[in-house]
Structures are given as structure tokens and as C-alpha cells.
N, C-alpha and C positions, 0 to 999 in steps of 0.2 A: 075893633075886635082883635086884630093881630097884635097890637101893643099890649092889650090885656093878656093875651096868650104868652107873650114873651116875659112880661113882668111876673105873672103867676108862676112860671117855671123857676124864676130866679129866687123866689122865696124858699124854694126847696134846696137848690144846689146850683153850682156853677158847672158849665160844660165849655169845651173849646168853642169859640164863636162859630166856626164852620159847622158844628154839629148841633148848635143850640136850637135853631128853628124846628128841625125834625124831632128832636127830643121833646121840645115844648109841646108840640102838637100831640105827640104820643101820650103825654100825661093826661090830656083832656079828651082823647078820642072816645073813650068808653063812658063819658059823663053825659049829662043832659045837654051839654054844649056841643057834643059830637057832630050833630047834623049841621051846625052853624059855623063850624070852624073855618078860618081863612085857609088859603093855600100856603104851601111852604114858601113860595116866592113872596107872598104878601107878608109873611113873618120875617123874611130876610129884609124887606123894605122897612118894616116896623122896627127891626133891630137897628138899622141904619138911622132912622128918624129918632129913636130914643137916644142913641149915642150922640147924634147931632144936637139934641136939646139938652144934653148933659144929665140925663136921668140914668143912663147906663154907660158902661165903658168896656172896651176890650182891654184887659189888663196888660200893661207894659211893665218893664222893669221900674220905670219912674213912678208909675201908678202904684206898684207894689211897695216901693219905698215910702210913698205918701201914706198908704194904708197902715204900714207898720209904725210910722211916725205918729199918726193919729191915735192908734191904739196905745202906744207907749205914753203919749201925752196924758191920757186918761187912765193910766194903769190897767188898760184892758189886756186880756190875754188872747183875744182874737175870736173868730167864729168857732163854734163847736166842731165844725167839720174841717177846720184848718183854713189857712189863708188861701185865697184864689191863686191859681197858677198863671204865669204869663201866657197870654193868648186866650184866656177864658173870658166870657161875658160876665159882667158883674154889675151890681148897682153902684151908682155914685152915692155920696151922702144925700144929695138932693133927691135922688130916685128912691132910696131907702126910706127917707122921710115921707115922700108921697105915698109909697106903698103902706107904711104904717098908718097914715091918715085914712087910707081906704079901708084897711083891715079893722081899724077901731071905729069906723063910722057906723057899723051895724054889728050884730052878732056874727061870729065867724062863719057860721053855716049860711049866712045870707050875703057874704061878700061876693059880689058879682060884677059882671060887666057894667051894670047900671051904676054901681058905686064908682067904678073906674071913670065912667063918663062924667058923673056928677062932680067928683072931686077934681079931676083934671081940667074940666071946663072952668070950675071956680078959680083954679090957679092959672088959667090961661095956657095950659100945657097940652091940650088935646090936639 
């Protein structure tokens, strides 16, 4: 559940890694998932695990150069909210692909923890 919380927040925006778990939880507190949310410590652990598995990253200067290079390779202008800042948590290409797969697996209103579990288990990334 904590991994879902962290990836769900990244689809909206980036935040400095140190602030990301609290912000991610805040996005979901008033939803139907509110009573079932993990603790902030569990989200910190999930963030570390997602980074360790290459699904997210804490943006470094080198990572930012890679992002810019990737975008220019495909004539991309970048994210609508701008490029991530050094120190922010962000998707890797693999993580973004996984989240798109989850989002497209059902109608958007039904994208849920169950889809996260189903898709990530099928990929062996749970």
C-alpha cells in the first residue's frame, strides 16, 4: 500500500524527497483509502524500495542531464510542470511505464491499489 501511495503522488507532481511521504499521504487522507493508509515511516521505506528497484529516483545533476538528453533525443519539450529539481523524487522511465500500465488497465476512476498489486506482481516488481 505504501508503494501505491508514493507512486500515486508522483503522477501529480514532484516534491523534495524528504517531504514526499507526508505530502503523498496528505493527497489521500480524505479519500476512501484514508482509513487504510500506511504510516509516514512505511512510506519512507517504500520510497527507498522503489528507488532500489529502479522505479523512482531522487533526482541528481546526472539524472537531470539524462532526462534532458532523453527529451531532446525525441524532440520533447519536457513535462508540462517543468523539469524536476535536484533532490526531488521522480519516476524513472521504467517506473513511469509501470504507472501508465496500471492507469490504462482499467477506467481511470477504477485505478486502485488492486491494479497496482496485479500489474506489479505480473512484472515481478511487488
